[in-house]
C-alpha positions as CSV (number, residue, x, y, z in Angstrom):
1,X,-52.8,34.0,-20.2
2,X,-54.6,33.6,-16.8
3,X,-52.1,34.2,-14.0
4,X,-54.3,33.9,-10.9
5,X,-52.9,30.5,-10.1
6,X,-49.2,31.5,-10.5
7,X,-46.8,32.2,-7.7
8,X,-45.2,35.6,-7.4
9,X,-41.8,34.1,-8.1
10,X,-42.9,32.4,-11.3
11,X,-44.6,35.5,-12.5
12,X,-41.6,37.7,-11.9
13,X,-39.3,35.2,-13.7
14,X,-41.6,34.9,-16.7
15,X,-42.3,38.6,-16.9
16,X,-38.6,39.4,-17.4
17,X,-38.5,37.4,-20.6
18,X,-39.8,38.5,-24.1
19,X,-42.8,36.8,-25.6
20,X,-41.8,34.4,-28.4
21,X,-45.2,33.1,-29.4
22,X,-48.8,34.1,-28.7
23,X,-52.3,33.0,-29.7
24,X,-54.9,35.7,-29.2
25,X,-58.6,34.7,-29.0
26,X,-58.0,31.7,-31.2
27,X,-61.0,29.9,-32.5
28,X,-61.2,26.8,-34.7
29,X,-64.3,24.9,-35.8
30,X,-64.3,21.5,-37.7
31,X,-67.3,19.8,-39.2
32,X,-67.7,17.7,-36.0
33,X,-67.7,20.7,-33.7
34,X,-65.6,23.4,-32.1
35,X,-62.0,22.4,-31.5
36,X,-60.8,25.7,-30.0
37,X,-62.8,28.5,-28.5
38,X,-61.4,31.9,-27.5
39,X,-58.0,30.5,-26.6
40,X,-55.3,32.8,-25.3
41,X,-51.8,31.3,-25.0
42,X,-48.5,33.1,-24.4
43,X,-45.0,31.6,-24.3
44,X,-41.9,33.4,-23.2
45,X,-38.2,33.0,-24.0
46,X,-36.6,30.0,-22.3
47,X,-39.8,28.8,-20.8
48,X,-40.7,25.1,-20.6
49,X,-44.5,25.0,-20.8
50,X,-46.3,21.7,-20.2
51,X,-49.5,21.2,-22.2
52,X,-52.1,18.9,-20.6
53,X,-55.6,17.8,-21.4
54,X,-57.7,14.8,-22.2
55,X,-57.8,13.4,-25.8
56,X,-59.9,15.9,-27.8
57,X,-59.3,18.7,-25.4
58,X,-57.7,20.9,-28.1
59,X,-54.0,20.4,-27.6
60,X,-53.3,19.2,-31.1
61,X,-55.2,22.1,-32.7
62,X,-53.4,24.6,-30.5
63,X,-50.1,23.1,-31.7
64,X,-51.1,23.1,-35.3
65,X,-52.0,26.8,-35.0
66,X,-48.5,27.5,-33.7
67,X,-46.9,25.6,-36.5
68,X,-49.0,27.1,-39.2
69,X,-50.6,23.8,-40.3
70,X,-54.0,25.2,-39.2
71,X,-55.3,28.8,-39.6
72,X,-57.6,30.1,-36.9
73,X,-61.2,30.8,-38.0
74,X,-61.0,33.8,-35.7
75,X,-58.2,35.3,-33.7
76,X,-54.5,35.8,-34.4
77,X,-51.2,33.9,-34.0
78,X,-48.0,35.9,-33.4
79,X,-44.4,34.5,-33.5
80,X,-42.4,37.1,-31.6
81,X,-43.9,40.3,-32.7
82,X,-44.7,39.1,-36.3
83,X,-48.3,38.1,-37.2
84,X,-48.3,34.6,-38.7
85,X,-50.1,35.2,-42.0
86,X,-49.9,34.3,-45.7
87,X,-51.3,31.8,-48.1
88,X,-52.5,28.5,-46.6
89,X,-49.9,26.5,-48.6
90,X,-47.0,28.6,-47.3
91,X,-48.2,29.1,-43.7
92,X,-46.2,26.2,-42.2
93,X,-43.1,27.3,-44.0
94,X,-43.6,30.8,-42.7
95,X,-43.9,29.6,-39.1
96,X,-40.7,27.6,-39.6
97,X,-38.9,30.7,-40.9
98,X,-40.1,32.6,-37.8
99,X,-38.6,29.9,-35.6
100,X,-41.3,27.4,-34.7
101,X,-40.3,23.7,-34.8
102,X,-42.3,20.6,-33.8
103,X,-41.2,17.0,-33.0
104,X,-44.1,14.6,-33.0
105,X,-44.6,11.3,-31.3
106,X,-44.0,9.4,-34.5
107,X,-40.4,9.9,-35.5
108,X,-39.7,10.9,-39.1
109,X,-36.1,9.9,-39.5
110,X,-34.9,7.9,-42.5
111,X,-33.5,4.7,-41.1
112,X,-31.1,4.0,-43.9
113,X,-29.3,7.4,-43.8
114,X,-26.7,8.6,-41.5
115,X,-27.3,11.0,-38.6
116,X,-25.7,13.9,-40.5
117,X,-27.8,13.2,-43.6
118,X,-31.0,13.1,-41.5
119,X,-30.1,16.4,-39.8
120,X,-29.5,18.1,-43.1
121,X,-32.3,16.4,-45.0
122,X,-33.9,18.9,-47.4
123,X,-31.3,21.6,-46.7
124,X,-28.1,20.1,-47.9
125,X,-25.0,22.3,-47.5
126,X,-23.5,22.6,-51.0
127,X,-20.2,23.7,-52.6
128,X,-19.8,24.2,-56.3
129,X,-23.3,22.6,-56.9
130,X,-22.6,19.4,-55.0
131,X,-23.2,18.3,-51.4
132,X,-20.6,19.6,-49.0
133,X,-19.9,16.4,-47.0
134,X,-17.4,18.0,-44.5
135,X,-19.8,21.0,-44.1
136,X,-22.6,18.6,-43.4
137,X,-20.7,16.8,-40.7
138,X,-19.7,20.1,-39.1
139,X,-23.3,21.3,-39.1
140,X,-24.4,18.0,-37.6
141,X,-21.8,18.1,-34.9
142,X,-22.9,21.6,-34.0
143,X,-26.6,20.6,-33.7
144,X,-25.8,17.6,-31.6
145,X,-23.4,19.7,-29.3
146,X,-26.3,22.1,-28.6
147,X,-28.1,19.3,-26.9
148,X,-25.0,17.8,-25.3
149,X,-25.5,14.6,-27.3
150,X,-22.5,12.3,-27.9
151,X,-23.5,10.6,-31.2
152,X,-21.3,10.0,-34.2
153,X,-22.9,12.0,-37.0
154,X,-21.7,9.3,-39.5
155,X,-23.5,6.5,-37.7
156,X,-26.6,5.0,-39.4
157,X,-29.9,6.0,-37.8
158,X,-31.1,2.4,-37.8
159,X,-28.3,1.5,-35.4
160,X,-29.3,4.1,-32.8
161,X,-31.3,3.3,-29.7
162,X,-34.8,4.8,-29.4
163,X,-33.6,7.5,-27.1
164,X,-30.8,8.4,-29.5
165,X,-33.2,8.6,-32.4
166,X,-35.4,10.9,-30.4
167,X,-32.5,13.1,-29.6
168,X,-31.5,13.3,-33.3
169,X,-35.1,14.2,-34.1
170,X,-34.9,17.1,-31.6
171,X,-31.5,18.1,-32.9
172,X,-32.9,18.3,-36.4
173,X,-35.7,20.6,-35.1
174,X,-33.0,22.9,-33.6
175,X,-31.3,23.6,-36.9
176,X,-31.3,27.2,-37.8
177,X,-32.4,29.7,-35.2
178,X,-35.4,28.2,-33.4
179,X,-37.5,30.3,-31.0
180,X,-40.1,27.6,-30.1
181,X,-39.7,23.8,-30.0
182,X,-42.8,21.7,-29.5
183,X,-42.2,18.2,-28.2
184,X,-45.2,15.8,-28.4
185,X,-44.9,12.9,-25.9
186,X,-41.1,12.7,-26.5
187,X,-40.5,10.0,-23.9
188,X,-43.6,7.9,-24.3
189,X,-41.7,4.9,-25.7
190,X,-38.6,5.3,-23.6
191,X,-37.4,3.7,-20.3
192,X,-36.6,6.0,-17.4
193,X,-32.8,6.1,-18.1
194,X,-33.4,6.9,-21.7
195,X,-36.0,9.6,-20.8
196,X,-33.3,11.3,-18.7
197,X,-31.3,11.9,-21.8
198,X,-34.3,13.7,-23.4
199,X,-34.9,15.6,-20.2
200,X,-31.3,16.8,-20.2
201,X,-31.7,18.0,-23.8
202,X,-34.9,19.9,-22.9
203,X,-33.1,21.8,-20.1
204,X,-30.3,22.7,-22.5
205,X,-32.8,24.1,-24.9
206,X,-34.3,26.2,-22.2
207,X,-30.9,27.4,-21.0
208,X,-30.1,28.5,-24.6
209,X,-33.2,30.7,-24.5
210,X,-35.4,28.4,-26.6
211,X,-39.0,28.1,-25.4
212,X,-40.3,24.5,-25.2
213,X,-44.0,23.4,-25.4
214,X,-43.9,20.0,-23.7
215,X,-46.8,17.6,-24.3
216,X,-46.9,14.7,-21.8
217,X,-48.9,13.1,-19.1
218,X,-46.0,12.0,-16.9
219,X,-46.4,14.3,-14.0
220,X,-43.0,13.6,-12.4
221,X,-41.4,14.4,-15.7
222,X,-43.4,17.5,-16.2
223,X,-42.7,18.8,-12.7
224,X,-38.9,18.2,-13.2
225,X,-38.8,20.1,-16.5
226,X,-41.6,22.7,-16.7
227,X,-42.2,25.8,-14.6
228,X,-45.7,26.3,-15.9
229,X,-48.6,24.3,-17.3
230,X,-51.5,25.1,-19.7
231,X,-54.5,22.7,-19.1
232,X,-57.0,22.3,-22.0
233,X,-60.6,21.2,-21.6
234,X,-63.3,21.1,-24.3
235,X,-61.4,23.4,-26.6
236,X,-60.7,26.0,-24.0
237,X,-57.9,26.9,-21.6
238,X,-59.1,25.6,-18.3
239,X,-56.1,27.1,-16.5
240,X,-52.6,28.3,-16.7
241,X,-50.8,27.3,-13.5
242,X,-47.4,27.4,-11.9
243,X,-46.4,23.8,-11.1
244,X,-44.6,24.6,-7.9
245,X,-47.8,25.5,-6.1
246,X,-50.4,23.3,-7.9
247,X,-51.1,19.7,-6.8
248,X,-51.8,16.9,-9.2
249,X,-55.3,16.7,-7.9
250,X,-55.9,20.3,-8.8
251,X,-54.6,19.6,-12.3
252,X,-56.9,16.6,-12.6
253,X,-59.9,18.8,-11.5
254,X,-59.0,21.3,-14.2
255,X,-58.7,18.5,-16.9
256,X,-62.0,16.9,-16.0
257,X,-64.3,19.7,-15.0
258,X,-67.3,19.2,-12.8
259,X,-69.5,17.8,-15.5
260,X,-67.3,14.7,-16.2
261,X,-67.5,13.6,-12.6
262,X,-71.1,12.6,-13.1
263,X,-70.5,10.3,-16.1
264,X,-72.4,7.1,-15.9
265,X,-70.1,4.2,-14.8
266,X,-70.4,0.4,-14.5
267,X,-72.0,0.1,-11.0
268,X,-71.2,-3.5,-10.1
269,X,-68.5,-5.9,-11.4
270,X,-69.7,-8.9,-13.4
271,X,-68.0,-12.0,-14.5
272,X,-68.4,-15.7,-14.1
273,X,-65.8,-18.5,-14.1
274,X,-62.2,-17.8,-14.9
275,X,-61.5,-18.4,-18.6
276,X,-58.1,-17.0,-19.1
277,X,-55.0,-16.3,-17.0
278,X,-51.7,-14.6,-17.6
279,X,-48.9,-15.7,-15.3
280,X,-45.5,-13.9,-14.8
281,X,-45.4,-12.8,-18.5
282,X,-42.2,-10.9,-19.4
283,X,-41.1,-9.2,-22.6
284,X,-38.1,-7.0,-21.7
285,X,-37.8,-4.1,-21.8
286,X,-41.6,-3.5,-22.2
287,X,-43.2,-6.1,-19.9
288,X,-42.1,-7.4,-16.5
289,X,-43.8,-10.3,-14.5
290,X,-47.4,-9.4,-15.6
291,X,-50.1,-11.6,-14.0
292,X,-53.9,-11.3,-14.1
293,X,-57.0,-13.3,-14.8
294,X,-60.0,-12.7,-17.0
295,X,-63.5,-14.1,-16.3
296,X,-66.4,-15.0,-18.5
297,X,-68.7,-12.1,-19.2
298,X,-66.2,-9.5,-17.9
299,X,-64.8,-6.3,-19.4
300,X,-61.3,-5.8,-18.1
301,X,-59.7,-2.4,-18.6
302,X,-56.0,-1.7,-19.0
303,X,-55.0,1.9,-18.0
304,X,-51.6,3.5,-18.2
305,X,-49.6,6.2,-19.8
306,X,-48.2,6.0,-23.4
307,X,-45.3,3.6,-23.3
308,X,-46.5,1.7,-20.3
309,X,-46.7,-1.5,-22.3
310,X,-50.4,-1.7,-23.0
311,X,-50.3,-2.6,-26.7
312,X,-47.3,-4.8,-26.2
313,X,-49.2,-6.8,-23.6
314,X,-52.1,-7.5,-26.0
315,X,-49.8,-8.5,-28.8
316,X,-47.9,-10.9,-26.5
317,X,-51.2,-12.5,-25.3
318,X,-52.6,-13.0,-28.8
319,X,-49.3,-14.4,-30.2
320,X,-48.2,-11.6,-32.4
321,X,-45.1,-11.0,-30.3
322,X,-43.3,-14.0,-28.6
323,X,-42.7,-13.4,-24.9
324,X,-39.6,-14.6,-23.2
325,X,-41.0,-15.7,-19.9
326,X,-44.3,-16.7,-18.4
327,X,-47.4,-18.7,-19.5
328,X,-50.9,-18.3,-20.6
329,X,-53.8,-20.5,-19.2
330,X,-56.8,-20.7,-21.5
331,X,-59.8,-22.8,-20.4
332,X,-57.5,-24.6,-17.9
333,X,-54.8,-25.5,-20.5
334,X,-51.3,-24.0,-20.1
335,X,-49.9,-22.5,-23.3
336,X,-46.2,-21.6,-23.7
337,X,-45.7,-18.9,-26.4
338,X,-48.5,-19.8,-28.7
339,X,-48.6,-18.1,-32.1
340,X,-51.3,-15.9,-33.5
341,X,-53.0,-18.6,-35.6
342,X,-53.3,-20.9,-32.6
343,X,-54.8,-18.2,-30.4
344,X,-57.4,-17.3,-33.1
345,X,-58.4,-21.0,-33.4
346,X,-58.9,-21.1,-29.6
347,X,-61.4,-18.2,-29.8
348,X,-59.3,-15.2,-29.1
349,X,-59.5,-12.1,-31.2
350,X,-57.5,-8.8,-31.5
351,X,-58.4,-5.4,-32.9
352,X,-55.2,-3.3,-33.4
353,X,-54.5,0.2,-32.2
354,X,-53.9,1.5,-35.7
355,X,-57.2,0.8,-37.4
356,X,-56.4,2.3,-40.8
357,X,-53.0,0.7,-41.2
358,X,-53.6,-2.7,-39.6
359,X,-57.3,-3.2,-39.0
360,X,-59.0,-2.8,-42.3
361,X,-58.6,-3.5,-46.0
362,X,-59.5,0.0,-47.2
363,X,-60.4,-0.8,-50.8
364,X,-62.5,-3.8,-50.0
365,X,-66.2,-3.6,-49.0
366,X,-67.8,-3.8,-45.6
367,X,-68.8,-7.4,-46.5
368,X,-65.3,-8.6,-47.4
369,X,-63.8,-6.9,-44.3
370,X,-66.5,-8.6,-42.2
371,X,-66.2,-12.2,-43.3
372,X,-62.5,-12.4,-43.8
373,X,-62.1,-14.0,-40.4
374,X,-64.2,-17.0,-41.4
375,X,-64.5,-17.3,-45.1
376,X,-65.3,-21.0,-45.0
377,X,-68.7,-20.3,-43.6
378,X,-69.6,-18.3,-46.8
379,X,-67.9,-20.5,-49.4
380,X,-68.3,-23.9,-51.0
381,X,-65.3,-25.8,-52.3
382,X,-63.2,-22.7,-52.0
383,X,-65.6,-20.5,-54.0
384,X,-67.2,-17.5,-52.2
385,X,-71.0,-17.5,-52.1
386,X,-71.9,-13.8,-52.3
387,X,-75.5,-14.4,-51.2
388,X,-74.3,-15.9,-48.0
389,X,-71.7,-13.1,-47.6
390,X,-74.5,-10.5,-47.9
391,X,-76.7,-12.2,-45.4
392,X,-73.9,-12.6,-42.9
393,X,-72.7,-9.0,-43.3
394,X,-76.2,-7.7,-43.0
395,X,-76.7,-9.4,-39.7
396,X,-73.4,-8.0,-38.4
397,X,-74.1,-4.5,-39.7
398,X,-77.5,-4.5,-37.9
399,X,-76.1,-5.9,-34.7
400,X,-73.1,-3.5,-34.6
401,X,-75.2,-0.5,-35.7
402,X,-72.9,0.2,-38.7
403,X,-74.1,3.0,-40.9
404,X,-73.6,2.1,-44.5
405,X,-75.7,2.3,-47.6
406,X,-74.7,-1.1,-48.9
407,X,-72.9,-4.1,-47.5
408,X,-70.5,-3.9,-50.5
409,X,-69.6,-0.2,-49.8
410,X,-65.8,0.2,-49.6
411,X,-65.0,0.4,-45.9
412,X,-62.6,3.4,-46.5
413,X,-65.7,5.6,-47.2
414,X,-67.2,4.9,-43.7
415,X,-66.6,7.2,-40.7
416,X,-63.9,6.1,-38.2
417,X,-66.6,4.9,-35.8
418,X,-68.3,2.8,-38.3
419,X,-65.0,1.3,-39.5
420,X,-64.2,0.4,-35.9
421,X,-67.6,-1.3,-35.4
422,X,-66.9,-3.4,-38.5
423,X,-63.5,-4.4,-37.1
424,X,-65.1,-5.6,-33.9
425,X,-68.0,-7.1,-35.8
426,X,-65.8,-9.4,-37.8
427,X,-64.7,-11.2,-34.6
428,X,-68.3,-11.4,-33.5
429,X,-69.0,-13.1,-36.9
430,X,-66.1,-15.4,-36.2
431,X,-67.7,-16.4,-32.9
432,X,-64.6,-15.4,-30.9
433,X,-65.0,-15.8,-27.1
434,X,-62.2,-13.4,-25.9
435,X,-61.8,-10.0,-27.5
436,X,-58.7,-7.9,-27.1
437,X,-59.6,-4.3,-28.0
438,X,-56.7,-1.9,-28.4
439,X,-57.8,1.7,-28.4
440,X,-61.3,0.8,-29.9
441,X,-62.6,4.4,-29.6
442,X,-59.6,6.3,-30.9
443,X,-60.5,8.7,-33.6
444,X,-64.3,8.3,-33.4
445,X,-67.0,10.7,-32.4
446,X,-68.9,10.8,-29.1
447,X,-71.9,9.0,-30.5
448,X,-69.8,6.2,-31.9
449,X,-67.9,5.9,-28.6
450,X,-71.1,5.4,-26.7
451,X,-72.2,2.8,-29.2
452,X,-68.9,0.9,-28.8
453,X,-69.3,1.0,-25.0
454,X,-72.8,-0.5,-25.4
455,X,-71.6,-3.1,-27.8
456,X,-68.8,-4.2,-25.4
457,X,-71.3,-4.5,-22.5
458,X,-73.8,-6.4,-24.7
459,X,-71.1,-8.9,-25.8
460,X,-70.1,-9.3,-22.1
461,X,-73.7,-10.0,-21.2
462,X,-73.7,-12.8,-23.8
463,X,-70.7,-14.4,-22.0
464,X,-67.8,-13.1,-24.1
465,X,-64.8,-11.8,-22.2
466,X,-63.1,-8.5,-23.2
467,X,-59.8,-6.7,-22.5
468,X,-60.3,-3.0,-23.2
469,X,-57.2,-0.9,-23.6
470,X,-57.6,2.9,-23.8
471,X,-55.4,6.0,-23.4
472,X,-58.6,7.9,-22.6
473,X,-58.6,7.0,-18.9
474,X,-61.9,8.7,-18.2
475,X,-63.8,6.3,-20.5
476,X,-62.7,3.1,-18.8
477,X,-65.1,3.4,-15.8
478,X,-68.0,3.7,-18.2
479,X,-67.4,0.2,-19.7
480,X,-65.1,-1.9,-17.5
481,X,-65.9,-4.2,-14.6
482,X,-62.3,-4.0,-13.4
483,X,-59.4,-1.8,-14.4
484,X,-55.7,-2.7,-14.1
485,X,-53.1,0.1,-13.9
486,X,-50.0,-0.7,-15.9
487,X,-46.8,1.2,-15.1
488,X,-43.6,0.6,-17.1
489,X,-44.7,-2.9,-18.0
490,X,-45.8,-3.9,-14.5
491,X,-49.4,-4.0,-13.0
492,X,-49.3,-1.8,-10.0
493,X,-52.9,-1.5,-9.0
494,X,-56.4,-2.8,-9.5
495,X,-59.7,-0.9,-9.5
496,X,-63.1,-2.7,-9.1
497,X,-66.3,-1.0,-10.3
498,X,-67.8,1.4,-9.6
499,X,-64.5,3.3,-10.3
500,X,-64.3,7.0,-9.6
501,X,-62.8,8.6,-12.7
502,X,-61.1,11.4,-10.7
503,X,-59.3,8.9,-8.5
504,X,-58.3,6.8,-11.5
505,X,-56.9,9.7,-13.4
506,X,-55.0,10.9,-10.3
507,X,-53.4,7.5,-9.9
508,X,-52.4,7.4,-13.6
509,X,-50.9,10.9,-13.6
510,X,-49.1,10.4,-10.3
511,X,-47.2,7.3,-11.6
512,X,-43.5,7.8,-11.1
């Protein structure tokens, strides 16, 4: 671990604690490129270590190495003084036996079970060959008490608040004798008061001598909980710093690197007449008095941390989630809580964040996925005309630069980037005028990302209006004419192109 940036106080405190986990010269390559390169990572007893980096920087791969779900191509992983080794199928179990636990952003609780049943899931206490219910309750109470959580272990999980469910998930990870607990964006969907409960639990873990790897982009939260921070960039450790003597700007510099500061950006804002306006839209607890306008031929970006309300905003606008207050004005007409079908008929389109689960029909072909938004154009008296379908799909495939052998190829066989281009292309085929793109470049390679940027700019040049939501803050200046910064469901700042990516990321990370 690099220690040049750490204060003497932080060094002395950490040096007194034993090492509980270590990656030595870790290297991992995937077919698409190098994920980790010569990574050294050391974690000590009771330490709360923040893990920061852009999407694709290597954070997830580092975590998977610690949990045993990935084996390094080169280098070694130690838990305590034990080398993490064994058959691939048993490596995760071995990491768990050595004391590594992970709580991921997507919770894995069974909603129709009690808290106690969830905490003991897969490891039921038994007596005389049957489940020991009193023993299960006692075990659950002990796990919850470790975190200082006041939850009835007999309560159904489905009746708990999001913060309580997150705490139950953490308590489950603390069963047994954990040495390391990894928390991946544990407060991304929580309000401030709820996040305080999770923060208190983290501090209890640290006080009990359990090391915590804390993945988050909320700098105020990180500074309150963590003493140190590992910053990843391009598969390497860009820096290990003590947070008490490192500014947010220094962290941003380490995350971005000098080469990213020269990324091509939109140089001048474009846009014609106002075509759409959101006025005082509220959807508690996620959205509060949101107002903005969208112009013809404009790409409008929405930036913000996970949990800021970005996806909820798009769903409210397109009619998937009814909002409780406010109004939408489309082409001068005021709309009060329109539904999804009405918004589609008026020329609005939506591509969901979860492409695989909500954006495609995986077993259907590229052609069927393309024309499903307007099947009447390729049918007669309710009967599909496959010749017309092929012609329409071929035009979209060519325009969106989709790589596929045949228009009838099942879309599930395409790469993520090509799937995403089909999802956008179906709304181009439907002649939609306003496109709401939620994380359109998530899970796609660099080439596909650049193609999606070009497609967005080309559509804008044709007069279409686009709202572009992305958690990759650094990509927004490359494609957007304006960028709105969303904080806890409220727009707090506007950036007009050209936007400096370093300034934008600093503003996002410094949100309180």
